[in-house]
N, C-alpha and C positions, 0 to 999 in steps of 0.2 A: 178667433184669438181669445184666450181666457187667461187673465193674469191677476195675481193678488199683489203685485209689486206696486208700491206707491209711486214709483218712478213712471209708471204707465207705459204708453205706446207712442212712439214718434215715427212718422213716415215722411220722408222727403224725397221727391222724385219728379218725373215729368207729368205723368197722369196717374190718378188713383181711382180705382173702381172698388167700392165696398159691395161685395156680393154675398156676404155672410154676416154672422153676428160677432161683435166685439164686446167683451165684458171686462171691466176693471173694477177691482175692489177698492175704490177711492182714488185710483190713479188717473192721470189725465190721458186724453187722446189728442195728439197734435198732428196735423197734416199740413204740409207745405208743398205745393206743386207749381210747376212752371206753366201748366195748362189748366185742365179741368179736374174737378173732383165730382165723382158720380156715386150716389147711393142708390142701388137698385131697390125695387119695391119689396124685396124679401130680406133686406139687410137691416141691421140695427146696431146702434152703439149704446151701451148701457154702462154707466158708471155709478158707483155709490158715493156721490158727492164730488167726484172728480170733474175737472174742467175739460170741456171740448173746445179746441181752438183749431180753426181751419183757415188757411190762407191760399187762395188760388189766383194766379195771374190771368186765368181765363174765367170760367163760370163754375158755380156749385149747383149740382142737380140732385135733388131728393125726389126720386120717382114714386109714382103712386098708381096702384091698380086695385085688384081685389084686396091686396095688402098695401101697406105704405112703408116707405123707409122711415125709420124713427131714430131720434136722438133723445135719450132719457138719462139725465144726469142726476135724477133724484132717487126714484125707486125706494122711497122710505128714508133716505138719508138727507142731511141738511147740507145746503150749498149746491155746488154743481153748476157753474156758470157756462154759458155757451157763447162763444165769440166766433162769428163767421165773417170773413171778408173776401170779396172777389173783385177783380178789376172790371169784370163784365157783370153778368146777371147772377142772382140767387133765386132758385126755385125751391119752395118749402113744401114738405108734406106734413111731418109731425115733429115738433120739438117740445119737450117737456122738461121744465126746470122750475117747478112751483116755488121752491125755496131759494132760488138764485136769481140771476138776471140773464137776459138774452140780448145780445147786440149783433145786428145784421147790417153790414155795409156793402153796398154795391157801388163802387166808386164811379164807374161810367155807365152803369146799367140800371136794372130794375130789381126790386124784390117782389116776387110773385108767388101765388099759390100754384102748386103743381096740378091740382085737381081736387074734386070733391067726391070721388067715387066711393070712398069708404065712410064719408059723413063725419069724420072726426075733426076736432079743432086743430088748426094748424100750429098754434103756439100757445102753450100754457106757461106762465111765468109771473113772478112778482113785479119785476121791473123790465120794461121792454124799450129798446132803443133801435130805431130803424133809420137808415140813411141810404138814399138812392139818388140817381141823376135823372132817370126817365120814368119815374112812377113807382108807387108802392101799392101792391095789390091790384094793379091795373093790367088785366089781361082778359079782354072780352068782358069787362065789368065783373070779374070774379074777385070778390072781396077777400082780403086776407082775414081769416077767422082767428080771433085771439081770445084768450082769457087771461087778462093782465090787470094788475092793480094800478100801475103807473106806466105812463107812455110818453115818450118823446119821439117825434118823427120829423124828418126833414127830407124834402125833395129839392135838389139843387137846380134842376133844369125843367124840361117839359114833362107833362104827365100829371096825374092826380094821385092823391093818397086815399085809398079805399080800404077801410078797416071796419070789420064788424066784431065788436067786443061783447062778450058775455060777462055780466056782473058790473059792479061799480067800477068806474075808471077815473083816475085823476090824470089830467094832462099837464105835462111839464114838471113832474115831481120826481123824476129819476135822478137819484143822487150820483155825483161823480164817483166812479168806482176805479179801483186798481185792478187791471187784468193782464194776464200773460199774453204776449203776442209772439208770433214766429216770423214776422216780416223780415227782421234783420238778424236776429239771433234767438235761439230757443229760450234764452233766459232773460230777454229784455222785458222790463215792466213799463207799461205806458199808462198815462192818465187819459180816460175818455171824457172830454169836457162836456158840460151840459150843452144841449142844443138850444136852450131857451124856449122850449115849448114846441108847438107844431106850427 
């Protein structure tokens, strides 16, 4: 899919599998499913500053092999936030939003690294917000590899928080942001409150 429309792309269905490239020229990519969202290892989502919002009642899988599923909202543009929320688990391969923020919420599950086969950093962003119930980066002691300036992380249940960050990192300085969500309606705006640190 290749679109120059600022209105972007919206997908709402039971399951979604991204198995190709999606490009928007500043438009958003929103996905809402009743089950799982899967990004195959050869797929990519690229926006020029557009937001990527995904909401899954199941899990979100970004697969990794010789290549890795990628979400890149920057590509030389300013902005481009990434908000992923799943009722179960979120598996990350590569998310790049150096001029925006990334928020990952696994309500009843974990936020984990899909693998390290290609050796790339999992998440590159300015502000990073991670929320899980049963661990962050904890999958056989496989750390979530990040390159972030500011981090807030919260694990509400059992499990550890395992993060390996490149560069200077400030804990608990992620500002409250306004972000689009698709949980109830595609136009709802929500405030993501501060987690108060790690």
